[in-house]
MARTORPA-896877 format. One record per residue: residue number from 1; x, y, z of N, C-alpha, C, O in turn. Coordinates in steps of 0.02 Angstrom, whole numbers, plus 32768, in hexadecimal, padded with zeros to 4 digits. Example, Ala and Ser with C-alpha at 12.3 -4.5 7.8 and 13.67 -1.06 7.14 Angstrom:
# MARTORPA-896877
<num = 1	n.px = 8294	n.py = 7EE4	n.pz = 8186	ca.px = 8267	ca.py = 7F1F	ca.pz = 8186	c.px = 8294	c.py = 7F5B	c.pz = 8186	o.px = 82C8	o.py = 7F5A	o.pz = 81A7>
<num = 2	n.px = 8282	n.py = 7F90	n.pz = 8162	ca.px = 82AC	ca.py = 7FCB	ca.pz = 8165	c.px = 8285	c.py = 8002	c.pz = 818A	o.px = 829E	o.py = 8039	o.pz = 8192>
# end
This chain:
# MARTORPA-896877
<num = 1	n.px = 81CE	n.py = 7DD7	n.pz = 7C5D	ca.px = 81AF	ca.py = 7E15	ca.pz = 7C72	c.px = 81E2	c.py = 7E41	c.pz = 7C94	o.px = 8209	o.py = 7E2A	o.pz = 7CBE>
<num = 2	n.px = 81E2	n.py = 7E80	n.pz = 7C84	ca.px = 8210	ca.py = 7EB0	ca.pz = 7CA2	c.px = 81EE	c.py = 7ECE	c.pz = 7CDF	o.px = 81C3	o.py = 7EF9	o.pz = 7CD9>
<num = 3	n.px = 8203	n.py = 7EB8	n.pz = 7D1B	ca.px = 81E4	ca.py = 7ECE	ca.pz = 7D59	c.px = 81EA	c.py = 7F18	c.pz = 7D65	o.px = 81C0	o.py = 7F35	o.pz = 7D87>
<num = 4	n.px = 821E	n.py = 7F38	n.pz = 7D4B	ca.px = 8229	ca.py = 7F7F	ca.pz = 7D58	c.px = 81F4	c.py = 7FAA	c.pz = 7D37	o.px = 81EC	o.py = 7FE4	o.pz = 7D49>
<num = 5	n.px = 81D0	n.py = 7F90	n.pz = 7D06	ca.px = 819E	ca.py = 7FB8	ca.pz = 7CE3	c.px = 8158	c.py = 7FAB	c.pz = 7CFC	o.px = 8129	o.py = 7FCF	o.pz = 7CEA>
<num = 6	n.px = 814E	n.py = 7F79	n.pz = 7D26	ca.px = 810C	ca.py = 7F6C	ca.pz = 7D41	c.px = 810D	c.py = 7F7B	c.pz = 7D8C	o.px = 8138	o.py = 7F63	o.pz = 7DB1>
<num = 7	n.px = 80DE	n.py = 7FA3	n.pz = 7DA0	ca.px = 80DB	ca.py = 7FB9	ca.pz = 7DE6	c.px = 80A8	c.py = 7F8E	c.pz = 7E0B	o.px = 8071	o.py = 7F81	o.pz = 7DF3>
<num = 8	n.px = 80BB	n.py = 7F79	n.pz = 7E47	ca.px = 808E	ca.py = 7F56	ca.pz = 7E75	c.px = 807D	c.py = 7F87	c.pz = 7EAC	o.px = 80AA	o.py = 7FA2	o.pz = 7ECD>
<num = 9	n.px = 803D	n.py = 7F93	n.pz = 7EB7	ca.px = 8029	ca.py = 7FBD	ca.pz = 7EF0	c.px = 8015	c.py = 7F8F	c.pz = 7F29	o.px = 7FEF	o.py = 7F5F	o.pz = 7F20>
<num = 10	n.px = 802F	n.py = 7F9E	n.pz = 7F64	ca.px = 801F	ca.py = 7F77	ca.pz = 7FA0	c.px = 7FFA	c.py = 7FA5	c.pz = 7FD0	o.px = 8017	o.py = 7FD4	o.pz = 7FEC>
<num = 11	n.px = 7FBA	n.py = 7F97	n.pz = 7FD8	ca.px = 7F92	ca.py = 7FBC	ca.pz = 8009	c.px = 7F9D	c.py = 7F9A	c.pz = 804D	o.px = 7F94	o.py = 7F5D	o.pz = 8053>
<num = 12	n.px = 7FB1	n.py = 7FC1	n.pz = 807F	ca.px = 7FC1	ca.py = 7FA5	ca.pz = 80C0	c.px = 800A	c.py = 7F90	c.pz = 80C3	o.px = 801D	o.py = 7F67	o.pz = 80ED>
<num = 13	n.px = 8033	n.py = 7FAD	n.pz = 8098	ca.px = 8079	ca.py = 7F99	ca.pz = 8093	c.px = 80A5	c.py = 7FAD	c.pz = 80CD	o.px = 80DE	o.py = 7F95	o.pz = 80D1>
<num = 14	n.px = 808E	n.py = 7FD6	n.pz = 80FA	ca.px = 80B6	ca.py = 7FE7	ca.pz = 8135	c.px = 80A3	c.py = 7FBD	c.pz = 8172	o.px = 80C3	o.py = 7FC2	o.pz = 81A6>
<num = 15	n.px = 8070	n.py = 7F94	n.pz = 816B	ca.px = 805A	ca.py = 7F69	ca.pz = 81A2	c.px = 8086	c.py = 7F2B	c.pz = 81A8	o.px = 80B4	o.py = 7F22	o.pz = 8182>
<num = 16	n.px = 8076	n.py = 7F02	n.pz = 81D9	ca.px = 809F	ca.py = 7EC6	ca.pz = 81E8	c.px = 80A8	c.py = 7E99	c.pz = 81AB	o.px = 80E1	o.py = 7E8B	o.pz = 8198>
<num = 17	n.px = 8072	n.py = 7E83	n.pz = 818D	ca.px = 8077	ca.py = 7E56	ca.pz = 8153	c.px = 808A	c.py = 7E7C	c.pz = 8114	o.px = 80AF	o.py = 7E63	o.pz = 80EA>
<num = 18	n.px = 8070	n.py = 7EB8	n.pz = 810E	ca.px = 807F	ca.py = 7EE0	ca.pz = 80D2	c.px = 80CA	c.py = 7EED	c.pz = 80CA	o.px = 80E3	o.py = 7EEC	o.pz = 8092>
<num = 19	n.px = 80EC	n.py = 7EF9	n.pz = 8100	ca.px = 8135	ca.py = 7F05	ca.pz = 80FE	c.px = 8158	c.py = 7EC8	c.pz = 80E1	o.px = 8187	o.py = 7ECE	o.pz = 80B9>
<num = 20	n.px = 8142	n.py = 7E8D	n.pz = 80F6	ca.px = 8161	ca.py = 7E4F	ca.pz = 80DE	c.px = 8154	c.py = 7E46	c.pz = 8093	o.px = 8180	o.py = 7E30	o.pz = 806E>
<num = 21	n.px = 8118	n.py = 7E57	n.pz = 807D	ca.px = 8108	ca.py = 7E53	ca.pz = 8036	c.px = 8134	c.py = 7E83	c.pz = 800E	o.px = 8150	o.py = 7E70	o.pz = 7FDB>
<num = 22	n.px = 8139	n.py = 7EC0	n.pz = 8026	ca.px = 8162	ca.py = 7EF3	ca.pz = 8003	c.px = 81AB	c.py = 7EDC	c.pz = 8000	o.px = 81CB	o.py = 7EE1	o.pz = 7FCC>
<num = 23	n.px = 81C5	n.py = 7EC3	n.pz = 8037	ca.px = 820A	ca.py = 7EAB	ca.pz = 803A	c.px = 8216	c.py = 7E75	c.pz = 8005	o.px = 8249	o.py = 7E77	o.pz = 7FE1>
<num = 24	n.px = 81E9	n.py = 7E45	n.pz = 7FFF	ca.px = 81F1	ca.py = 7E0E	ca.pz = 7FCE	c.px = 81ED	c.py = 7E28	c.pz = 7F87	o.px = 8212	o.py = 7E12	o.pz = 7F5B>
<num = 25	n.px = 81C0	n.py = 7E57	n.pz = 7F7B	ca.px = 81BA	ca.py = 7E74	ca.pz = 7F38	c.px = 81FA	c.py = 7E98	c.pz = 7F24	o.px = 8212	o.py = 7E91	o.pz = 7EEC>
<num = 26	n.px = 8216	n.py = 7EBE	n.pz = 7F53	ca.px = 8254	ca.py = 7EE2	ca.pz = 7F45	c.px = 828E	c.py = 7EB2	c.pz = 7F38	o.px = 82B7	o.py = 7EBE	o.pz = 7F0C>
<num = 27	n.px = 8291	n.py = 7E7B	n.pz = 7F5D	ca.px = 82C5	ca.py = 7E49	ca.pz = 7F52	c.px = 82C1	c.py = 7E2B	c.pz = 7F0C	o.px = 82F3	o.py = 7E15	o.pz = 7EF0>
<num = 28	n.px = 8285	n.py = 7E29	n.pz = 7EF0	ca.px = 827B	ca.py = 7E0F	ca.pz = 7EAC	c.px = 8286	c.py = 7E45	c.pz = 7E77	o.px = 827E	o.py = 7E38	o.pz = 7E3B>
<num = 29	n.px = 8298	n.py = 7E82	n.pz = 7E8C	ca.px = 82A5	ca.py = 7EB7	ca.pz = 7E5D	c.px = 8266	c.py = 7EDB	c.pz = 7E44	o.px = 8268	o.py = 7EFE	o.pz = 7E12>
<num = 30	n.px = 8230	n.py = 7ED3	n.pz = 7E67	ca.px = 81F0	ca.py = 7EEF	ca.pz = 7E54	c.px = 81EB	c.py = 7F39	c.pz = 7E68	o.px = 8205	o.py = 7F4C	o.pz = 7E9C>
<num = 31	n.px = 81CB	n.py = 7F61	n.pz = 7E3E	ca.px = 81BC	ca.py = 7FA7	ca.pz = 7E50	c.px = 817E	c.py = 7FA6	c.pz = 7E7C	o.px = 814B	o.py = 7F89	o.pz = 7E6A>
<num = 32	n.px = 8183	n.py = 7FC5	n.pz = 7EB7	ca.px = 814D	ca.py = 7FC2	ca.pz = 7EE9	c.px = 8136	c.py = 8008	c.pz = 7EFD	o.px = 815F	o.py = 8035	o.pz = 7F08>
<num = 33	n.px = 80F5	n.py = 800F	n.pz = 7F00	ca.px = 80D6	ca.py = 804D	ca.pz = 7F1A	c.px = 80AD	c.py = 8039	c.pz = 7F57	o.px = 808A	o.py = 8007	o.pz = 7F57>
<num = 34	n.px = 80B2	n.py = 8062	n.pz = 7F8B	ca.px = 808C	ca.py = 8057	ca.pz = 7FC9	c.px = 8066	c.py = 8097	c.pz = 7FD8	o.px = 8083	o.py = 80CE	o.pz = 7FD6>
<num = 35	n.px = 8026	n.py = 8090	n.pz = 7FE8	ca.px = 7FFD	ca.py = 80C9	ca.pz = 7FFC	c.px = 8003	c.py = 80D1	c.pz = 8047	o.px = 7FFA	o.py = 80A1	o.pz = 806D>
<num = 36	n.px = 8012	n.py = 810F	n.pz = 805D	ca.px = 801A	ca.py = 811C	ca.pz = 80A4	c.px = 8001	c.py = 8161	c.pz = 80B5	o.px = 8005	o.py = 8190	o.pz = 808D>
<num = 37	n.px = 7FE6	n.py = 8168	n.pz = 80F1	ca.px = 7FD1	ca.py = 81A9	ca.pz = 810B	c.px = 800C	c.py = 81D2	c.pz = 8123	o.px = 8005	o.py = 820F	o.pz = 812C>
<num = 38	n.px = 8045	n.py = 81B3	n.pz = 812F	ca.px = 807D	ca.py = 81D6	ca.pz = 814D	c.px = 80BD	c.py = 81C6	c.pz = 8126	o.px = 80D8	o.py = 818E	o.pz = 812B>
<num = 39	n.px = 80D5	n.py = 81F5	n.pz = 80FF	ca.px = 810F	ca.py = 81EC	ca.pz = 80D4	c.px = 814E	c.py = 81DB	c.pz = 80FB	o.px = 8172	o.py = 81AD	o.pz = 80EA>
<num = 40	n.px = 815B	n.py = 8200	n.pz = 8131	ca.px = 8199	ca.py = 81F5	ca.pz = 8157	c.px = 819A	c.py = 81B0	c.pz = 8179	o.px = 81CC	o.py = 818E	o.pz = 8178>
<num = 41	n.px = 8161	n.py = 819D	n.pz = 8196	ca.px = 815D	ca.py = 815C	ca.pz = 81B6	c.px = 8166	c.py = 8124	c.pz = 8183	o.px = 818A	o.py = 80F4	o.pz = 818E>
<num = 42	n.px = 8145	n.py = 812B	n.pz = 814A	ca.px = 8149	ca.py = 80F8	ca.pz = 8115	c.px = 8191	c.py = 80F1	c.pz = 80FC	o.px = 81A9	o.py = 80B9	o.pz = 80F3>
<num = 43	n.px = 81B3	n.py = 8128	n.pz = 80F2	ca.px = 81F9	ca.py = 8126	ca.pz = 80DA	c.px = 8226	c.py = 8106	c.pz = 810F	o.px = 8255	o.py = 80E2	o.pz = 80FF>
<num = 44	n.px = 8218	n.py = 8115	n.pz = 814F	ca.px = 823F	ca.py = 80F8	ca.pz = 8185	c.px = 8236	c.py = 80AC	c.pz = 8187	o.px = 8265	o.py = 8087	o.pz = 8193>
<num = 45	n.px = 81F9	n.py = 8095	n.pz = 817D	ca.px = 81E9	ca.py = 804D	ca.pz = 817E	c.px = 8203	c.py = 8029	c.pz = 8140	o.px = 821F	o.py = 7FF3	o.pz = 8145>
<num = 46	n.px = 81F8	n.py = 8048	n.pz = 8106	ca.px = 8204	ca.py = 8025	ca.pz = 80C6	c.px = 8243	c.py = 8039	c.pz = 80A1	o.px = 825A	o.py = 8015	o.pz = 8075>
<num = 47	n.px = 825F	n.py = 8071	n.pz = 80B3	ca.px = 829C	ca.py = 8088	ca.pz = 8091	c.px = 828D	c.py = 80AF	c.pz = 8052	o.px = 8254	o.py = 80C2	o.pz = 8044>
<num = 48	n.px = 82C1	n.py = 80BC	n.pz = 802D	ca.px = 82BD	ca.py = 80E9	ca.pz = 7FF3	c.px = 82AC	c.py = 80C5	c.pz = 7FB1	o.px = 829F	o.py = 80E7	o.pz = 7F7F>
<num = 49	n.px = 82AD	n.py = 8083	n.pz = 7FB0	ca.px = 82A1	ca.py = 805F	ca.pz = 7F72	c.px = 8257	c.py = 8059	c.pz = 7F60	o.px = 8246	o.py = 8043	o.pz = 7F29>
<num = 50	n.px = 822C	n.py = 806D	n.pz = 7F8D	ca.px = 81E4	ca.py = 8067	ca.pz = 7F83	c.px = 81C7	c.py = 80AB	c.pz = 7F71	o.px = 81D9	o.py = 80DE	o.pz = 7F8E>
<num = 51	n.px = 8199	n.py = 80AC	n.pz = 7F40	ca.px = 8174	ca.py = 80E8	ca.pz = 7F2E	c.px = 813C	c.py = 80F1	c.pz = 7F61	o.px = 810D	o.py = 80CA	o.pz = 7F61>
<num = 52	n.px = 8142	n.py = 8123	n.pz = 7F8B	ca.px = 810E	ca.py = 8130	ca.pz = 7FBE	c.px = 80DC	c.py = 8161	c.pz = 7FA0	o.px = 80ED	o.py = 8198	o.pz = 7F8B>
<num = 53	n.px = 809D	n.py = 814B	n.pz = 7F9E	ca.px = 8067	ca.py = 8174	ca.pz = 7F86	c.px = 8042	c.py = 818F	c.pz = 7FC3	o.px = 8024	o.py = 8168	o.pz = 7FE8>
<num = 54	n.px = 8044	n.py = 81CF	n.pz = 7FCD	ca.px = 8026	ca.py = 81EF	ca.pz = 8008	c.px = 7FDA	c.py = 81F3	c.pz = 7FFF	o.px = 7FC1	o.py = 8212	o.pz = 7FD0>
<num = 55	n.px = 7FB6	n.py = 81D3	n.pz = 802E	ca.px = 7F6D	ca.py = 81D6	ca.pz = 802B	c.px = 7F4E	c.py = 81A7	c.pz = 805D	o.px = 7F71	o.py = 8184	o.pz = 8083>
<num = 56	n.px = 7F0D	n.py = 81A6	n.pz = 805E	ca.px = 7EE6	ca.py = 817E	ca.pz = 808E	c.px = 7EB9	c.py = 814F	c.pz = 8066	o.px = 7E92	o.py = 8165	o.pz = 803C>
<num = 57	n.px = 7EBF	n.py = 810E	n.pz = 8073	ca.px = 7E99	ca.py = 80DC	ca.pz = 804C	c.px = 7E4E	c.py = 80E2	c.pz = 8057	o.px = 7E28	o.py = 80C3	o.pz = 8031>
<num = 58	n.px = 7E38	n.py = 8108	n.pz = 8088	ca.px = 7DF1	ca.py = 8111	ca.pz = 8091	c.px = 7DD5	c.py = 8147	c.pz = 8063	o.px = 7D99	o.py = 8154	o.pz = 8062>
<num = 59	n.px = 7E01	n.py = 8166	n.pz = 803D	ca.px = 7DEE	ca.py = 819A	ca.pz = 800D	c.px = 7DF1	c.py = 817E	c.pz = 7FC6	o.px = 7E26	o.py = 8169	o.pz = 7FB0>
<num = 60	n.px = 7DB9	n.py = 817F	n.pz = 7FA3	ca.px = 7DB5	ca.py = 8163	ca.pz = 7F60	c.px = 7DE9	c.py = 8183	c.pz = 7F31	o.px = 7E06	o.py = 8160	o.pz = 7F07>
<num = 61	n.px = 7DF4	n.py = 81C4	n.pz = 7F37	ca.px = 7E24	ca.py = 81E7	ca.pz = 7F0D	c.px = 7E6B	c.py = 81CB	c.pz = 7F16	o.px = 7E90	o.py = 81C5	o.pz = 7EE5>
<num = 62	n.px = 7E7D	n.py = 81BB	n.pz = 7F53	ca.px = 7EBF	ca.py = 819D	ca.pz = 7F61	c.px = 7EC5	c.py = 815B	c.pz = 7F3C	o.px = 7EF8	o.py = 814F	o.pz = 7F1B>
<num = 63	n.px = 7E93	n.py = 8131	n.pz = 7F40	ca.px = 7E96	ca.py = 80F0	ca.pz = 7F1F	c.px = 7E9C	c.py = 80F9	c.pz = 7ED3	o.px = 7EC7	o.py = 80DB	o.pz = 7EB4>
<num = 64	n.px = 7E71	n.py = 8123	n.pz = 7EB7	ca.px = 7E72	ca.py = 812E	ca.pz = 7E6E	c.px = 7EB6	c.py = 8147	c.pz = 7E57	o.px = 7ED2	o.py = 812D	o.pz = 7E27>
<num = 65	n.px = 7ED1	n.py = 8178	n.pz = 7E79	ca.px = 7F11	ca.py = 8195	ca.pz = 7E64	c.px = 7F4C	c.py = 8165	c.pz = 7E70	o.px = 7F7C	o.py = 8166	o.pz = 7E4A>
<num = 66	n.px = 7F48	n.py = 813D	n.pz = 7EA5	ca.px = 7F80	ca.py = 810F	ca.pz = 7EB4	c.px = 7F84	c.py = 80D5	c.pz = 7E83	o.px = 7FB7	o.py = 80B3	o.pz = 7E7F>
<num = 67	n.px = 7F4F	n.py = 80C9	n.pz = 7E5D	ca.px = 7F4D	ca.py = 8092	ca.pz = 7E2E	c.px = 7F69	c.py = 80A3	c.pz = 7DE9	o.px = 7F6D	o.py = 8078	o.pz = 7DBD>
<num = 68	n.px = 7F7D	n.py = 80E1	n.pz = 7DDE	ca.px = 7F97	ca.py = 80F5	ca.pz = 7D9D	c.px = 7FD8	c.py = 80CF	c.pz = 7D8E	o.px = 8006	o.py = 80CE	o.pz = 7DB6>
<num = 69	n.px = 7FDB	n.py = 80B0	n.pz = 7D53	ca.px = 8015	ca.py = 808A	ca.pz = 7D3A	c.px = 8023	c.py = 804B	c.pz = 7D62	o.px = 805A	o.py = 8030	o.pz = 7D60>
<num = 70	n.px = 7FF2	n.py = 8033	n.pz = 7D87	ca.px = 7FFA	ca.py = 7FF7	ca.pz = 7DB0	c.px = 7FE2	c.py = 7FBA	c.pz = 7D89	o.px = 7FAD	o.py = 7FBC	o.pz = 7D6A>
<num = 71	n.px = 8008	n.py = 7F84	n.pz = 7D8D	ca.px = 7FF6	ca.py = 7F45	ca.pz = 7D6C	c.px = 7FD9	c.py = 7F13	c.pz = 7D9D	o.px = 7FB1	o.py = 7EE8	o.pz = 7D8A>
<num = 72	n.px = 7FED	n.py = 7F18	n.pz = 7DDE	ca.px = 7FD9	ca.py = 7EE7	ca.pz = 7E0F	c.px = 7FC7	c.py = 7F0A	c.pz = 7E51	o.px = 7FE7	o.py = 7F3B	o.pz = 7E65>
<num = 73	n.px = 7F92	n.py = 7EF1	n.pz = 7E72	ca.px = 7F7C	ca.py = 7F0B	ca.pz = 7EB2	c.px = 7F81	c.py = 7ED5	c.pz = 7EE7	o.px = 7F6A	o.py = 7E9D	o.pz = 7EDC>
<num = 74	n.px = 7F9F	n.py = 7EE6	n.pz = 7F1F	ca.px = 7FA1	ca.py = 7EB9	ca.pz = 7F59	c.px = 7F83	c.py = 7EDF	c.pz = 7F94	o.px = 7F96	o.py = 7F17	o.pz = 7FA3>
<num = 75	n.px = 7F53	n.py = 7EBF	n.pz = 7FB5	ca.px = 7F30	ca.py = 7EDF	ca.pz = 7FED	c.px = 7F43	c.py = 7EBC	c.pz = 802E	o.px = 7F35	o.py = 7E81	o.pz = 8038>
<num = 76	n.px = 7F63	n.py = 7EE2	n.pz = 805A	ca.px = 7F77	ca.py = 7ECA	ca.pz = 809D	c.px = 7F5B	c.py = 7EF9	c.pz = 80D2	o.px = 7F7B	o.py = 7F04	o.pz = 8106>
<num = 77	n.px = 7F21	n.py = 7F14	n.pz = 80C6	ca.px = 7F03	ca.py = 7F45	ca.pz = 80F4	c.px = 7EEA	c.py = 7F24	c.pz = 8134	o.px = 7ECE	o.py = 7EEE	o.pz = 8134>
<num = 78	n.px = 7EF6	n.py = 7F47	n.pz = 816B	ca.px = 7EDE	ca.py = 7F31	ca.pz = 81AC	c.px = 7ED6	c.py = 7F6E	c.pz = 81D9	o.px = 7EFD	o.py = 7F9D	o.pz = 81D5>
<num = 79	n.px = 7EA4	n.py = 7F6C	n.pz = 8203	ca.px = 7E98	ca.py = 7FA3	ca.pz = 8232	c.px = 7EA2	c.py = 7F8A	c.pz = 8279	o.px = 7E7F	o.py = 7F9F	o.pz = 82A7>
<num = 80	n.px = 7ED0	n.py = 7F5D	n.pz = 8283	ca.px = 7EDA	ca.py = 7F3E	ca.pz = 82C4	c.px = 7F0C	c.py = 7F63	c.pz = 82F0	o.px = 7F3C	o.py = 7F47	o.pz = 8309>
<num = 81	n.px = 7F00	n.py = 7FA3	n.pz = 82F8	ca.px = 7F27	ca.py = 7FCB	ca.pz = 8327	c.px = 7EF6	c.py = 7FF7	c.pz = 834E	o.px = 7EBF	o.py = 8005	o.pz = 8335>
<num = 82	n.px = 7F08	n.py = 800B	n.pz = 8389	ca.px = 7EDC	ca.py = 8036	ca.pz = 83B1	c.px = 7EC9	c.py = 8075	c.pz = 838B	o.px = 7E90	o.py = 808D	o.pz = 8391>
<num = 83	n.px = 7EF7	n.py = 808F	n.pz = 8365	ca.px = 7EEC	ca.py = 80CD	ca.pz = 8341	c.px = 7EB9	c.py = 80C4	c.pz = 8308	o.px = 7E92	o.py = 80F2	o.pz = 82F9>
<num = 84	n.px = 7EB8	n.py = 808A	n.pz = 82E9	ca.px = 7E8E	ca.py = 807F	ca.pz = 82AE	c.px = 7E50	c.py = 8055	c.pz = 82B9	o.px = 7E25	o.py = 8051	o.pz = 828D>
<num = 85	n.px = 7E4A	n.py = 8035	n.pz = 82F2	ca.px = 7E14	ca.py = 8005	ca.pz = 82FE	c.px = 7DCF	c.py = 8024	c.pz = 82F2	o.px = 7DA2	o.py = 8001	o.pz = 82DB>
<num = 86	n.px = 7DC7	n.py = 8063	n.pz = 8302	ca.px = 7D86	ca.py = 8083	ca.pz = 82F8	c.px = 7D75	c.py = 808D	c.pz = 82AE	o.px = 7D3B	o.py = 809A	o.pz = 829D>
<num = 87	n.px = 7DA7	n.py = 8086	n.pz = 8283	ca.px = 7D9C	ca.py = 808D	ca.pz = 823B	c.px = 7D9F	c.py = 8049	c.pz = 8217	o.px = 7DAA	o.py = 8047	o.pz = 81DA>
<num = 88	n.px = 7D95	n.py = 8013	n.pz = 823C	ca.px = 7D9E	ca.py = 7FD0	ca.pz = 821F	c.px = 7D72	c.py = 7FC5	c.pz = 81E1	o.px = 7D8C	o.py = 7FAE	o.pz = 81AE>
<num = 89	n.px = 7D33	n.py = 7FD5	n.pz = 81E4	ca.px = 7D06	ca.py = 7FCB	ca.pz = 81AB	c.px = 7D1D	c.py = 7FF5	c.pz = 816F	o.px = 7D1E	o.py = 7FDC	o.pz = 8137>
<num = 90	n.px = 7D30	n.py = 8033	n.pz = 817C	ca.px = 7D48	ca.py = 805E	ca.pz = 8145	c.px = 7D86	c.py = 8042	c.pz = 8123	o.px = 7D8C	o.py = 8045	o.pz = 80E6>
<num = 91	n.px = 7DB3	n.py = 8026	n.pz = 814B	ca.px = 7DF3	ca.py = 800E	ca.pz = 8130	c.px = 7DEC	c.py = 7FC7	c.pz = 8115	o.px = 7E01	o.py = 7FBA	o.pz = 80DC>
<num = 92	n.px = 7DD1	n.py = 7F9A	n.pz = 813C	ca.px = 7DD1	ca.py = 7F53	ca.pz = 8129	c.px = 7D98	c.py = 7F3E	c.pz = 80FC	o.px = 7D9B	o.py = 7F09	o.pz = 80DE>
<num = 93	n.px = 7D65	n.py = 7F67	n.pz = 80F6	ca.px = 7D2E	ca.py = 7F56	ca.pz = 80C9	c.px = 7D27	c.py = 7F8A	c.pz = 8092	o.px = 7D30	o.py = 7F7A	o.pz = 8057>
<num = 94	n.px = 7D17	n.py = 7FC6	n.pz = 80A5	ca.px = 7D09	ca.py = 7FFA	ca.pz = 8073	c.px = 7D44	c.py = 8007	c.pz = 8044	o.px = 7D3C	o.py = 8009	o.pz = 8007>
<num = 95	n.px = 7D80	n.py = 8010	n.pz = 8061	ca.px = 7DBB	ca.py = 801D	ca.pz = 8038	c.px = 7DCA	c.py = 7FE3	c.pz = 800A	o.px = 7DDB	o.py = 7FED	o.pz = 7FD0>
<num = 96	n.px = 7DC5	n.py = 7FA6	n.pz = 8024	ca.px = 7DD3	ca.py = 7F6B	ca.pz = 7FFA	c.px = 7DA2	c.py = 7F68	c.pz = 7FC0	o.px = 7DB6	o.py = 7F5A	o.pz = 7F88>
<num = 97	n.px = 7D62	n.py = 7F74	n.pz = 7FCE	ca.px = 7D31	ca.py = 7F73	ca.pz = 7F98	c.px = 7D3F	c.py = 7FAA	c.pz = 7F64	o.px = 7D36	o.py = 7FA0	o.pz = 7F28>
<num = 98	n.px = 7D54	n.py = 7FE5	n.pz = 7F7C	ca.px = 7D65	ca.py = 801C	ca.pz = 7F4D	c.px = 7DA2	c.py = 800A	c.pz = 7F23	o.px = 7DA4	o.py = 801C	o.pz = 7EE8>
<num = 99	n.px = 7DD3	n.py = 7FE9	n.pz = 7F40	ca.px = 7E0E	ca.py = 7FD4	ca.pz = 7F1B	c.px = 7DF9	c.py = 7FA3	c.pz = 7EE4	o.px = 7E0F	o.py = 7FA9	o.pz = 7EAB>
<num = 100	n.px = 7DD0	n.py = 7F73	n.pz = 7EF6	ca.px = 7DBA	ca.py = 7F41	ca.pz = 7EC6	c.px = 7D91	c.py = 7F61	c.pz = 7E8F	o.px = 7D7A	o.py = 7F3E	o.pz = 7E61>
# end
């Protein structure tokens, strides 16, 4: 299989575990897309080798558009920060169900 032609999207790729998943995928030569609300922060965390898709996983349109040309989905979503805790159900349940 030619990894450069199959894209893996990692939802939650800028979080603690998501970063580790992205790092391992890149080491294997995999093309990786990460959905993020903040382009600059995501690039700072993940570097230039990752395709950053700007959007919010709580928005169905973001999920639909981020899945274009994707072969594999990895979900590492978590709302375990003070900033996101109030949106836990939206992120950890609703978004995951929409992705599926």
